[in-house]
N, C-alpha and C positions, 0 to 999 in steps of 0.2 A: 338467738333474738329473730325472727323470721322478718326475711326481708320486705320493702311496702311493695316487690313486684314478685308476682307468684310467676310470670314467666318469662323470661331472659333470652334471647337471642345474641350471642357474642359472636360478630367477624364471620357471620357466618357463609361458604358460599352451595352450593345444590343445584348439580346439573341430573339432568335421568340419562341415565350409559353414556356413552360417546358424543348427546349432543350439546346443545351449546346451552352457556351458564342461565337457570331461571333467575336465581339469585347471587347477586353477585356483594360477599362482604359485607350480610347488613348486617345490624344493629338495632334491636329496639323492644320494647318492656310493653307488660300488659300490667297493668298496678292491681292492687286489690280491690275488689270490691266495687271495681268499677265496667262500666261497661265500653269495649274498646270495640271501633269497625274498622277495617282495613277497605282501604278504596282504589282504584286502579283499573291499569285497561285489561280490555279479557287478555289471558294468558301471559300476565304479570305474576306470575304465584303464589298469590293471596289461598285457592285454594291447597297449594301446598306446604304453606305454612303450616294450614291447621295440620296435616299428614305428618310433617317435622314435631310438631308439638306429641301427638298422641303416637310417634314410635313408628308409624309406617312407613315412613321413609329415616334414612337414619345420614348425616352429613360430614364430610370431613374436606377443610376442615373448620372450625368454629364451633361454636356450642350452644346448644339449646338447655335450660335450667327450667327445669319444673320445683317449682320449691324448695328453691340448691341443691338439687339432682341434678345431674346430668343425663338426658336420657339416653344419648347413642351410646353411653357406656352398659344400660341396664341389659340386663339378660332376660330372658322369656318371661320366669318369674316376677321378675321386677317391671318390667312393662305391661304385664296383666293387671299388678297391683298397683301401678300409677294409674292405666284406665280405669280403675273402679273407680278414682275420685275423679273421674270426667264425665262427660255427658255429651252428648255430639246428636245435633238435629240437622240430617240430611236436606237436600238442596229440593226434592221431592216427597218427601218424607219415609220413603222407605220403611214402610209397613209390612209386616208378612200378611199377605194379600189369604190365603189359607189360615189365619186366627183372626178370633174376633178383637174390638178393641179392648177388650178387656187383657185378654191374653196377651196383644203386643204388651201394651203396658206392663202385663206382669211379667214378659217374660227376662227381664234380667232379674229381677227377684229371684227366680228360681232357678238364674242358672249362675247367681253368684252371690245367694245368703241358706242359711240352712232355714227358714221360715219357716212356720204352719203355713198354710195356707187362708186360715182363719186374717192370720197378721197380713198374709198377702195382700189378700180379698181387702181388707180395713186401709191400708196402704193406698194401693189402687185406686179405689173410691176416693178418697182425700186426694192424689194427684191428680184424678180429672176433675174432680171437682171445682179444682184451682185454675183447669186452663176453661172450664163450663159444658163440660161434656160428660159429668154423671151419668145423665139417664140417657148418654149413646152404648154404655158397655156393653150390650147386647149385639152393636152395628156389626159387620163385616167390612173393611176398607172397601168396599165396591159401593155401599151402601150408602157413603161419604162424599163431601164437597171435600174439594181442593184446599180451603180453609181450615174446614175440620178435620183432614188427615196431617195436617203440622201441628195443627193445638192437639190430637193427640199423638202425634211425633213428640212432641216436648212433653205432655207426661210423662210419659218412656222414657225420655233422657233426661227428665228429671226424680226420676224413682229413685234412686238410689243414695238420691241427698249431695251430688255433687261439688266438689267445690268449683270448678270452671266446668261451663258450656259455651259451647262450641259452633254457632251455627253457618251452616252455608250458603247465602242465598235463599234464608228463607221467607224474601217477598215478591220468589218471582211466580206472576203466572198468578197471583191473585187481588181479586177485583177490593175496590179501595177503603168496602168495609171492611172484610179480610183479612187488607192488609193495614189498616188500623188498629186492628183487633188484635194481629199478632203482634205488632209494634207494642202496645198497651202491655200486652203481657211479658214482654220479654221484659221492659222495664221493671213490672211490677216482682216476678222470680226476685231478678236480681238485685232489688234491693228489699224485699219481705226476709228473702231466704240465704244471705246476705252471700250471693255469687261470686264469680269473676266471673264478663264475657267478653266472646270474643268471636265478630260477626264480621262475616263478608258479602257484602250488598254492594250492588251498584243505582238502587235506592234514594238519589241523595238527599229527598227531601227527609222523607222518614229518617235515615240517618241523621243528619243535623238535629232534629229534634229529640234524639235516642240517646245519640253517645257521650260521655264527659271525655273521650279520647280516641282522634281519630290517626289512621296510619295511613299515609299514601304512597303506594307503590308503584315505579319507574323506573325503564331499563331497567330491572332487577336490584333496583337499588332503595331504598326509603328516602323519597323525594322529604315530605315534610310529616311532622310529628307533631300533636298539642291540640289544642283542646276547637269543638265546630268555630268559634269564632276566631282563633289565629288559623286556620287553614281558608276561612271564607277572607279572609282579608291578605293574606299571603298574595305579594309581589312576585310569583313565580310565575310565568309567563304557561309553562306548563300542567300547573295548576287552579290557574287560575281559566286556562282551559277547557280542563277537567270538569270543574265546581258550574261552570257556566255552559258546558257541550258546546262549546264549539264548535264546527268543522276546520277552523281554521287557526294553527297555531302551531307547538311540536310535534305536535303527534299529527302527522301526516297520512289525507283521505288515500293518498294515491298509493300500489303498491310501486317503490321503487324501480324505473326500467328506463327504456330508452325516452330521448323527448319525443311529444307529437310528433315536431318537423320533420324528427329523424325516422321515426314509422310512419308519415305519409308522406316524406319527400314534398314538404313544401320547402319554398323556396330554390328546390332545383329549378336548374334549367333542361328543356328539353329537347335530346339531339333532335336535327334533321335531319 
């Protein structure tokens, strides 16, 4: 019987090369059919988690499980087979600039299936219709607004009917109308298609309205996870600072260094 969680991290540690530890013995879960959002300060390892799930990075010690499979133990063919069950929306869409909207969405179908062009056409138009852009099929990326680019990228991400879809900062740089449209689409597609959704975001208002499950990363660890209400009610000073966007708290504004008095010689007596 399948686990209630599509993705699980078990006691995982990760660093890039000989650099500092990015993720320090973290354990977390992505419940099936739910929208999970990872929040936390910049540079805290949020996008690294997406890369570990997709098998772009591998880590020891610890495990990343996708539907019970150990991602780190898969060979090249196994990784590619697993990735066909995932969709990814990159931070700024990452459309192919020399291909039309239609061809961008058709790309994964042509690359990973043996479907006829007639079948691909129908699927592409259905995916574009789902994001409200069927009429934009012949436009080039340079003719699209930022919000439209994200929606085309979303249509491409769901072209292969994935089980998991991951979003890296899907609201970054969007105006309020486009942001609201994107948030509504993410929720509708998750529920209508029976997806499991993982999103990295700094847009807290949209996050708390959209998410079923929130994971807060801090100092390389999972500081807390739970429902939006549980996160907002947390007494943890670090989480409260992040949620309230306060400049004062455990996360300091000033980079560690000498005191102001030491740097400017305050309080020292001048020699005669």
